[in-house]
N, C-alpha and C positions, 0 to 999 in steps of 0.2 A: 453410511449416510446416503440419503436419496438425492444424488447429484446426477442429472441427466447428461448423457453424451450426445453431442450434436449429430454424430453419425447415426445414432439410434433414432433420434428425433426426425432426421431427414428421411430415414428408411421408412418411417411411418407416414411420410407425406405431410408432416407438420412443419411449422416454422417457429422461431423464437423471437422474442423482442430484444434480447440482449445476450451477447456472448461474454462469459466470465473468463477472461484471460488470466490463468493462474500464475504463469511465470516459472522460471527455474527455481528460484528460492522457495516460492510457495508450494512447489511440487516436491522438492528434494531436501530442503533444509528443515530439520526437525522443529526448530523454533518457528519458522515462517509457516510451516504446515498448520500450526495452531491458529494462525491468522486466517489461512484459507478456510479452515473448518468453521471458524467463528463467522466469517463473512457468508459462507454458504448457509449456515444456520439462519442468519438474518434473511437472506434471500428466500429460503424455504418458508420461514415464519410469515413473511409478508406476502408470499405467493407470487413472486416475480417469475415471469416466463423466461427462463434462462437455460443455458447449457454450457458445457465446457468441451474443448477439443480432445482432451485426454492425451493419448499417445500421438495424436496428430499434431499436437502443439510443439513447436521447436522454440529454442531461445530466440528472442527478437533480434539478437546480434549486437545489442548495445555494448556489452563488454569488449567484443572484438573490435568494433569501430573505435571505441574510446582508447583501446590499446594500440590502435594504428593498423589493424588488419582489415582493410577495406574489402578485400576479396572475400574473406569469410563472412563479413557482415552482409554483403550483397547476396552471396550464395544462400545464406540462411534466410534472409529477409524475403527473397524472391520465392522461396519454397512456401513460406508462410502466406504471402500474398496470394499465391496460387490456391492454397487451401481455403483461405478466407473468401476469396472471390468465387471459388467453386461452390461454396455453401450459400453464397449471396448474403454474407454477413454485412449488416448495416451499422450496428452499434456495439461497442465493446466497453466493458468495465474491467479495470484491473486494480489490484491492491499494491502494485509496484510502480512508483513514479518513473523508474527507468524504462519499464515496458510502456508506460503511459506516454512518455515523451517521444520514444522511438516510434510507436504505432501512430501517434497523433501528428508528429511534425516531420518524420523522416520517411515513413512508408509511402506517402502520396507521390513522391518523386519516383517510386518504383512501381506505381500502378495500384497502390493500395490506399484508397481514400475511404475513411470510416469516421463515424462520430465516436470519439474516444473520450471516456470520462474516468476520473479517478474514483476509487470506492468511497472516499470521503464526500465527494460531490453527490453520489447516488444516495448516500446515507442522509445528507442534508435534504435532498429532494423528498425522500420518503418521510422524513420527519415533518417537513414543511407542509406536505399534502395530507398529513394525518394518517398515512398508511402504516407508519412505524410509531407505535406508542410504547413508552417505557413505564415500568411499574414505579409509581411514586417518585419520579425524578431519577431513579436509577440506583444501583448498588453503590455508586461512588458519590452520591449526593453530599454536598458540603465538604468534600475532601479537597485538599490543596493539590492541584495538579499543574505541572508546567508542560508546555507543548513545544516540541522541536520541529521547526520548519525544514523539511528535506529540500535539498537544492533544486531537484527537478520539478517538484511541485511548487515550491516557493519562488525563488528568484528567476528560474528559467520560464515557468509558465504562469507566474503571478497569481497563484491560487492560495490565498491566505485566509479568507473568511469562511469557506465551507468547513474546514476542520474545526475552526473555533465555534462555529454555530452548532456543530455536533456536540462539542463539549458543553456548550451553553444549555443544550437540551438535557444533558445529564445533571444539570444544576450543581456543577462543581465550582470550586473557587480557583479560577485560572490565574496563575501568576506568571507573567512573561519574564523570560531571560533578558538580560541587557541587550544581547544581540538576537533580534528576532525579525520576522517578516523580511523586508527587503535588505535588512542588514544581518540576516541570519548567518550562522557559521556552519560549514560543512561538518559532517560527522567523521570524515576522514576516509570514507570508502568510495566516493564517487570517482569518475574518470578512470575506472578499472583499478583503482588503488586497492580495492577489496582483494584482488588476486595477486598482489605482488608484495615484496618485502618493503619495510619502511625505508625511507630515504633519511640521510643524516639530519639530525635536528636535536633540540633540547627537550622537546615534549611532544607526545603523541597528540594528534588533533582530537581524538575521541576523549582523551583525558582532560584536555582543555574545555571541551564542550560539557562533559559531565560535571566539572567543577562549577561551571556557570549554572547548570541545572540544580546542583546541590545548594548553591548559594541562595536560591529562591526559598529554600525551606520546604519544598514540595517532597512528599514521599512517593509520588507517582509521576513518572515521566511518560508522556504520550507521544507516540511517533506515528508515521504513516507509510513507512518504507521498510522492507526487510533488511536492507543494508544498514540503515540507521538503527534498527532494532538490535542487530548484532553488535554494532560498534558501541552503542550506548550501554548495552548490557555488559559488555566486556569492560567498559570504563567504570561502571558501578562496582563490578566484581573486583577490579584492580584497586579500588578505593576501600575494599572491605565492607561495602555498604549493601551487599546483596540481600541481607536479612531484613533490612529496614526500608530500602528503596526499590520499587518495582518499575519495570519498563513494559509498557503495553502498546499494542497497536490500537487505534481508535475503534476498529471493528470489535476488538475483544472487550473493550469497555461497554460498547453497546450490547453485545451478545450476553454479557453477564447481567445486563439490566432488563432483558426481555421478560415480559410477563409469561406465565405458563401458557403453552399453546402448541399447535402442531408444528413440528420441526423436522 
């Protein structure tokens, strides 16, 4: 794929409009890599002037801070701030709500102030301005889809409409789960729970959430977060529904509906 590195762009004396922060999941997790590629396809298709940091990008430090290791968080974050400020980065887009929240709300205290947007917000903007046009409403036109609000995008940063506007552009039948928007339910991975063993209980949170999704009758579950993607997919598999119910990131839904063009 033709994805420019910021170091190469800077070496040529050029600048970018937006930095695509890929994140650890988007870089190393096989499932989340598909989301990274789908979003990059969209950026290339539309002609956004962007770049990635590549190997210069470290973890934002979110899992370390959530797990209580403030030292590792600050050490990692300060290295990232030094890199970003060194390149004069002004605007960042990321497909991970955890990266989004940390970069947007926690880096300013460490000297890193940037305009940070989630990829669903950029997708909505590209659709609203007519830069992103979908073929005949999209591959998923008319299909029943339910949407899962991730905690960091939803309840923490109160971004509810942008993802739904993207689904609206796909001309799908959106069916909401009982717990949605400000009353949404966590997938079970937040707060560094992704990286530790389950605590005692009667039911896994992702199983509870998948039950709510399946009760809508939707055969497609849309997410906006790599953690949610993993937890929801695991929940669907545990229910034995992996052959009939699919879990997608919103960027994948858009990428599958792009008209033929330069990518």
